[in-house]
N, C-alpha and C positions, 0 to 999 in steps of 0.2 A: 725626581725621576714621576714621570708619566704615568697615571692609572686606569685600570680597565674599569669601567662602566658594566656592568651586567645586567640588561633589562630583559624579563620575561614575565608571563603573566603572574606567577608564581613564587615565592621567595623558596628556598630548601629549608624553611622551616616553617612549619603550619601551626598557626594559634589556634590552640582548643582552650574550650574550660573544661574546668576539669574537677571535680571536689570543692566549686565555690571558688575557684582561682583559676588564673589562666597557665597556659601551660606550653611548651613548644615541643613540636615532634618532628623528624626527619620527613620530607613531602616525599610521597612516590615519586618513580618516573627516574630515568638516566639523564638527565640532564643535569641534575645539580651533581650526579657522580663525574658526570662529563666534564663539567665544568671547574671540578676541583683539582683537573691536571692543568689549570693553568700556570704559568711559572710564580713559583713564590717570592720572586727577586722584586716582583710588582704589586703593588699595592691595589687590591680590587673592593668594589662595591658594588653590591649587588640589590636592583630594585624591583619590586614587583609586589604584588597585592599577598598581605599577610593570610588571610584564609577565613576572617571574620569580618564583618559588615558594620558600618560605622554607629546602626541601630542600637548594635548589641554592648557598646563600649561605651563607659563613662571617661570625661576629660583626662581623670590621673590614669585610667587604664590605658588612652593611649599614648601617654607619655610614658608610662611603664615599659611598653612593648617598643616603643622608638628607642628607647635606653639601654634594653636587654640585645634587641636587633642591633644596635650601631656598635656591642661587643664583640658582635660574630659578622660584623661587615656587612650588614644588609640595612636595607633602610627602605621603609615602607612604603606603598602608595593606596591607601586610604579608599574604601569605595562602598556605596551605600548599597543597601539591599536589590531596589531598582536599578542601580547600573549594573550588578551583575545577574539579576533576571534578565535585561534585555541585551547587555556587552555579550558575557558570557555564556548563559542558558540560550539565551538567544540568537544573536547572529553569528556566532563563533560556533555553535554546539547545532543549529538548526539551520545555517546556512552554510557557511565556509566548511565545517567538518564533512557533511554528505557530498556537498557538490564536490569536493577535493578529492574524495573517495569513489567517485563514480556511484554515487547514488542520487540523481536528480530528482526521482519521485519522493523522496524524502525531505527533500531542500524546500526551506521556507524564504519565500521573499519579500520578509514584513518592513517599511519605511521606517516605523518605529524603532526596529531592532538595530538597523543602519545607521539611524541617530544618534541611538545611544553609543553603537560601536564608533562612531568620530566622537565623541563626546570624551570615553573612555582613553582614548588616545591622547588626545589632547589633555586629560590630567596627566596622564604619564608622564606627557611631555613635560608639563608646567611642572612636575615634581622633577623633574631630572633636570631643570634650569634652575633649579633652587639648590643643588647640590653639585653640580657640574663645574671642571675647571677647565681652563683655555687647552691645555694638554693632554686631556683626557681621552682614552680612545674607548667607542661606546660601542657595544655589543650586543644588539637586540635579533630575540629570539623568537621566532613562530609565528602563527597565523592570527593569534589574537591581536598582532601589536602591527599590523603591515601599512599602517598609514604614518607610524611614529617616525620612519627614516625620515621624509620628506619633512614632516613638522618639525623636527630637529636641524634638518637643513636649513630652512627660512631662520633660524633662530640662532644657530650655531655653523655658520657658512663654511667654515676652512674645517670641522672637526673630520676625526675620520670615526668614521662610521659603518660599521657591517651589520648584516642582515643573515640570518641561515634560519632556511624553513626547514620544520621535523617532519612533515607531513608532505603527501605527492604534490608536484604541481599538477593541474589536471590538462588533458589536451587540450588547444584552444576551441575544439567544436564544445566541450564541455563548458570552458570558461566564460564563452561570451556570452552562455545563459546567464549571467549576474549583471543585473542592471547596473550595480556599482563598478563593472569592470574597469573602467578607464582610470577612475579614483586610486583603486589598489594598484593599480600599475603605476600612477604618478608616487603614491605613498613610498613603494617600494624603491622606485627610481632615485630616491632621494640618497640612497646606501652609496657606499663607495664602490662596495662588495655584496655580492650575493649569493649567496650559499646555496646548494640542494646536496641531497645524499647522491642522487647517480646523475647522468648524463642523460639520462630519457628527461628528466623532470625539466633538466636546464634545457635540451630543446625544445620541451613544449611551452617553457618560460619564454624563450627567445623567440618561438612561433607566436607566442600572444603580443608581444611587443612589437613585431613585426607587424601583424595584422591590422591591430589596435591602435597602436602610439604611433605606427609607421617609422620603426626607427631601425637601423640595421646595426650589423655588428662584424666584427674583424677578430673570429677565434676567440669570442667571448667578448669582445672589447666592443663597449657598446657606447656610441655621443649621444649624450644626452646635455642641452643647451650649450653649456661652456666646461663640460666638464667628460671627462673619459670615466666610465662604469665598468666592472669587471661581471662576469657571471661565469660560475665554475661550479664544478661537482666536489665535494668532502665528504666521502663515505663515512658517517661517525663510527669509530670503533669501540673498545670495550677496555677495561683495566685487565688484559689479559693474565698477567700474572697471577692474580687476584684470584680468578677461577680455575685457573690450572693449578695452583698450590691449595685449593682449600681443605682436601681431601688429608692434608697433612695437620689438619686442626681437629683435637681430640673431641671437641663437640660435635662437629661433623658427622665424623668417623661413627659415634655412638647415635647419631638418627641416622645414617645409613644402615648400619646394625639394624637398630628398630624396624625400619621398614620391610630389612632381608625377613625379619622374624614373620612379619604379618604376611606379605605376599608366597615366601616359600621359593619354590623353582618356577614361579610363574613368569613370563616375562611380562617387561613393562612397557605400556606404551606411553608418554608424557604429551598432556597439552598444558600449556600455562599462558593464559590471555587476560588481559582486561575484557570485560565483560560487554564487548563493543559489537553493531552488528555489520561493520566493516573486518572483522577479522576470522568470520565463516566458523564460527564456533558450532553452529545448530547444523551446517553442512558437513563440518569435520566429524560431528557425532554422528549422523548420518548415514557416512561412508563407514563408521567403523559397525555399525549396525548392520550396512550391507555386506559388510568382511565376515561376520559372524554369521549371517545368512548363508554366504557361498560357501563359508569353511568352517564347516562342524568340527573339522577334526580341533579348531583351536579354541572354542569353545571349553572354558574351565583351564586354560593353558596361558590364557592372556589376559592383564588386567590395567584399563585403560583409566589413565590415572588424570582428571580434569581439573584443573586449579581454575577458575572465574574470579577476578577481582573486582569487585565493585568498583565502577564508576557512572558519576552520572544518574546518581541513584533515583533523583529528584524527575526526572524526565520520562516521560509516557512511557516512548516508545524504549527504553531501556527496564521499565517495568516488564511492559510486553515481551522482550527477548528473554529476559532469566525466568519468566512462567513457563514458556516456550520449552525453555534449556530444562529446566527442573521436569517438565512432563516428559519430555522425551528420554531423560535420564531413569525415571522410573518405571517407562515403558520398556527400555531395553533389557533392566536390572530384572524385571519381571518376567519378560520371555526369554530369558538365558540365564539368568543366574540362580543358584542353588543354596540350599542350606550350608553349604559351605564355600560358596564362590559367589563373588560380587560384582558384576563383568566391569562396572563404571564408580571408581572412586569418586565422589564430587566435593571438592572444596568450594566452598563462596568466599572467599576473605584474601588477603594477600599474603604473602608469606615471607618471615624474617631471613634472613640472609643463609643461616645453617642449613633452614629444612629448604628451603630453594636450592642450595647446591648440592645436599643430598639426595634429593628428586636427580637433580642432573645426571649424579652419579650413578646410581641405581637401573635407571632408566635404558631400556635398550633400543627404542626409540623414541625421537620426537617427533611429533607430528606438528608443524609451525605451517598452517595452510591459510593464511587470513585471504579477503577476498581483494583486498587491497592494503598496502601498508605502508609506509614512507622510509622505515629502514627495518625494523623488528628486530632487536638485540637478544632477544631470548635466542634466537636459531646459535647468534654467535658465542653466548655463553654455554650453552649447551655443547659446541664442538671445543672449547676450550676447557670447559670441565674433564671432556674425556682425554686429558693428556695420558698417552701410554693407555688407553683403555677402546675395548669396541663399544660401538654405539654408531646409530644410523641416523641421520637428519635426515626428514623429509620435509621439504619447504617449496613452498607455491610461488612461481615463477612473478606473481604480482607484489612480491615484496623486493623493497631495496636490497636487503641481503641477498637475494639471490644472483646478482650480480657478481658477488663475490665468494659465492659457495657454490660453485658451479657442478663440486665433486658431490656434492650431496644429491639424493634424489629431486630433481626436481618437477613439480604437476603442475596441471591445472586444476586450481582451488575448486572450479563449476563444474569439474569431471569426477564425478562419483568413484564411478570404475576406475579411471587411474589413479585416484587415491589408495582404492584397495588393492590394485596391481601393486601399488609402491610399500603397501604396507606388509604384503606376503614377501614378495622382492627383500625388504627388509628384514623381516623375521629370518630369512632363510641365507643370509649373504653370510659368508665364511669369515669368521673373524679378522683373519689378515687382511681380507679385502676393506673390510670396514676401517683397519688400522691405519692403512695405506691411504684410502680416503682423507681420512681425518687428518693426517700428518698433512698434508698438502695444503688443505682448509689452516690447520693451527698455525704452520708457519707462518701464512700469510696475513693473519688477525693479529700473530706475536708482533709481524713489523707494523702493522699499520694499527697502531692500538688508537687506545682514547688521546693520547698524549701528542699522539703526532697527528690526530685531526686536529688538536687544537694549536699546534705550531703551526701546521700546514695553512689553517685559515687565517691566523693572523700574520703568517709572513705574505702571503698573499695580501691581506688589508694593506700591511706596510707598502710594498711593492707597488700596489695600483697608486697609492697617494703619493708616492714619490714621482711617479709615470705625471700624476696630475700636477704635480710642482713643476716638474720640468717643462710642461707644456705653460703652467700660468708664469715663467720665467720668459718665455716669450711675447706674454700678451701684452699688446699694443696700448699701454698705459695712457691715460690723461698726459702725463709728464712728456712722454714719448710724443705723444700727439703734438703737443705745443711746440715742442723742439723742432717736429716736421714742418707747424707752420709758420717758425721763424725761418728754418733753412728755405724754407718756399717763397717765402718775402725778401730775401736776399739774393735769390738765383736770378738767372737774363736766360738759360736756356732750359727749359722744361721740358719732361717726356712722362706724360702717363699713358702707360699699358692696361687697358681695362679688360677683363673679360667683364661678359655681356649676364648670363644665366647664373644666378646663384651669386652674384659679385655686386651687380648693380642694380638688377631686379629677379624678383622671385624669394617668397617671403614662407619661413618653415620647410623650405625644401623643394618649394613649387615652382615649378616654371613659369613667367609670364607667357602665357601664351596668346593674349589679346593685347601684347604690344606693350612697350613702356608708359609708365605712368607720367602725369605731368612734373611732377617734384623731380625725376630724374632728369626730363628733359629740358629744366629749366637749371639744373646742375650743369650740366653739360654742355649747355648754349652760354652760362657765365665762365665757364673755364674757358672756351673755344673764342671767346671774343677777345680776351688778351693776346698779342702778338708773341708773347714769350713761349706762351703754350703750346705745345703739340700733342692732341689728343688723338690716341689709337683705341679704338674700340675691337680687341681680339675675343671673335666667337665660333664657336662650331656651327653657328646657321649657317642657312645658303643663302648666296649673296642678294638674289630677289628680296627675300625677308628683311633683310641689314639696310636695302635699300629702301625700303619702304616706310620700316619704324625710324630709322636714323637718317637718312639721306639728306636732311634738310639741315643737317647741323655740320658744322662747321669741323671737322673730325675726318680723320683716314678711317677707313674700315676692314678689314680684316676677316673675309669669310673662312669656314671649313677649315677652320685652326691655320689657316696659311696659305690653301688653296687659291683664294682668291684675293686681289688686294683692289684698292680702290684707290686710284694714284689723284694727285692734286687737280688733275682736269676732271674729276669725277668721272674717269673711265676705270671700269674694272678689267684687270689682267690677273693672266694666271702666271706665277714665276715658277713652274714646273710641269713637266711633259704630261701632255693631255692625252696618256694610254693608258685607258682603265677595260682591256678586254678582261682583265679577270672578274668584273663583274657578271660576266654571262655564266660562269659556273658556280659562283658566291650564290647569288642571290636567290636560285632554287632552294640551296638549304636553308637560308634563313627564311624563304616563306613555307617551307616545310613545318619549323619548329613554331612558328607564326601561329599556322593553323592547327598547330597541337597545343597550344597554349593560348587558351581565350583571356584575349584583354590586350596581347600582344600586336604592335606592327612594325614594318620594315617601311624605311625610310631611303630615300634613294638620293644621295648628293652626289654631286660632279666628281668627287674624290674621294668618296667611302661609300658604302651601304652600312645601315645602322638599326640593329634590332631593339626596341623600347620596349621594356615590359612596368612600364610604372602602374598600369592598371590591370596588369593581372594578379591574380592569386600569390603572395609572397613564395608558400613552399614549393608549390609547382614551378614558378618561375625562377625559383634557383635551382631546382634539378636542372629544368630543361637548359638554364642557363648553363650550368656548369657541362652538360651534355654536348651543347652546342658550341662551346669554346675550344674543347677537346677537338671535335669534328673540325672545327676553322683552323686552329692550328695546326691539323695534320695535310689539311686540303693547301696551305699558303706557306708552309715549309721551304716550297722553293720560290714563290714567289716575292717582288720586292712590296710588299704588304706585311702588316701588323693586325695581329687581333687585341683590341684594348677595351678593358672595363670601364663604365664611366656610373652616373649616376641612375641606377636604373637603366642600363643601356648596355649594348657590346656592339662596339664597333671594329667594320672592318676598313682600314684606310691604307693608301699609299706611304712609306715609311719617311719619304722624304718630305711629306705635306706635314707640317706641325707647329707651334705657337714660338717654339726656340729658335726656329729658322726665320720666322718672320719678325721676330723680336730684335734679330741680329742685324736685319734688315736698317732699323730705325735705331738704333744704338750705333751702325758705323755712319751714319748720317752728319753728325759733329761730335763736339765735347761739351757734353750735359752737364749742368751742375746739380741737377736735382730731378731725381727719376722715381717715381712713385709706379707701382706693379701691384695689381690685385687681382687675386682668383681663387676658384673654390672646389678644383677637382684636381685629377690625374693631366689631365692635358695643359693646367696652369706649370707643373712641377717642370715642364720643358722651357717655357718663358721663364722662371726661376731659376734655374740652374744657369744661362747666359748674362744674368745681370751682372754688372759690379759691384763690389762688396759694399760700398757706401749706398747703394740705390732703396730705397726704402719699399722692401718686397711683403706683400701682405696675404697671407692665407684665410680666407671666409670659414672659418669651421674649426673646430681640435682635432685635428689629426696629423700624423707624421706630414711634415713636408721640408721643403729646401727654402723656404722663405723666411726672411727674419724674423718678421710679428705675426701673432694669430690676433682675429677678432671674433666677436661671435658672431654676428651674421649677418645679412646685408642694410640692417640699420644703423648697423655702427660704421659700414661703409661710408654711406650716405652722411650718416653724422660728420665724419672726419672729411668729407669733400664741403660740407656746409663750412666748416671750419675755416677750408682753406678758401672758399669763395667769399668768406666774410670778412677774411682779412684782404683778400685783393680788394674787395668795395670798397673798404675804409682806405685802403694805399691809394688809389684811383678816384 
């Protein structure tokens, strides 16, 4: 049976040196807990750094770690002190973390950090290659390994690779500040499935690949070279039953009783976070200070329990944050405390499960107000622990969890007045209302728990892989190309139906505005010299342009998708009625939207009007395009014209003008024994739909199509034509 390879920066077990020997202890964080929910029926192996650098290990100790971790289904990726400093403490914590959490002024752009980040991602790749099997499903986690998917794709081209980001993906305006933005995107696009906590992060990521990588998507499906990948949201859940039933444990009941004896009848406001500037701990404590200042009636009646879990203790920013926090705690306790009352209980340590869940159970209010947070499982754990108990969650709208916990009191974490108001509202909220709000959230968290999160991600990964395999089955392979060439040699009446832009010319999705190059001219001339061949260039271009570019070649030319045809006498004729009165009412609408969308233009052809937006900003163009499409559909519903979307265009044209009609004209001329048709966009589907079953119909690019075969790009079409012309030259 195939196996899961889970790849993350850290292993679920951390190696420490204690009492002269090496020991393991569970790593902090929700990822290890979450991935424990993977199906037991499948073998798994977790790869990551064991938490100790090479310099601190002897050779025999490394072997001991490897052997012991193997027993726990883990495999270490050993790193040097220099690598940890440059990759983790440097690029991860000083570049990616602040930038992705919307702290650009804290972001450091150091080329030496970037080089080390690349080096460590490659080290992870090399280690995976030592243990990987052909059928492994590889699931890569978080911002430390964003280059890894593409590194693995290059070495394991057919592997099933998923990536999940546990922190926010920033807006394009922030992400583009990163000097290595293209490399990061290319690294991630090596995955088959890219997952985020919320649709906001999905939207930001798609905006980034649209603007930087110039890739388009359809419902989260992105075409990348010869693959379709999926980008989607999977909000990470928790082990709901574990927290909901925790109070049944006698040890936790004892912890609850201890806290209640200490606190007495005072209300408890709980704050638990890693000590990180993105968590808004200082702002939260300042809001509590303001609350006590403005509401003296609560002094002596409310205790703020502040748990700050140490993290990145060697980084200067975090040392400074701790110092500021502890000064603020001291000032608040000094100003509002008495001999019998301490407003803020401050704990600088991580808490075991028993103490943590006991705090959830006794607290009246949980204050979860990060300035920016990918998800925040603390908020979900608090609600789960309040099964059949009152309690109020105050949560920042800047957390991913806020999308799922709308019944909580949602605040702007930068608005201290709003937090003060929410604290007061929470403390005064009737118990019945608290229970009703929590019940709705608890039902939601119970349904979408951590097991569901794992299952949904892996199901989506499997589905996108199946889609890729189905599309690969239509790939024009070398063996099919050889058979095509053989059929070509044997045939006597051959028809070539060839689209122009995106099929014969135009690389990486860009049209050839300067006209055809010498290579394609030579290929077309070579084909047209054989009297057994009929060459038809079917294009959306206007007839004047086609005449200038291709008029000297012995080929039939079809302009404007079938609106104009150049016959054997080199005269242009229109096979459809030339009644274009509808343009007078449609063109002003297109011009209005062109004025409102910088970079877009309007092109008028004889049988159509086209709104081009290739040079416009992708997000604005998308919004304007959707608005324009709705407006045009409403305006044209009683006219004999249609509205069509193409590659960065919106076109209004007559229904009777299409490539299918033009294709049928040549199909009816004779009994062809060889037909090759190639195209790349929606207009070519009309051509493919009328072809006989035995025709070689080829779609350029990997998307759903009526064509029999797919190729990656223009270069592949040219290679195929070279194979045909080569066979022709050999024959003659």
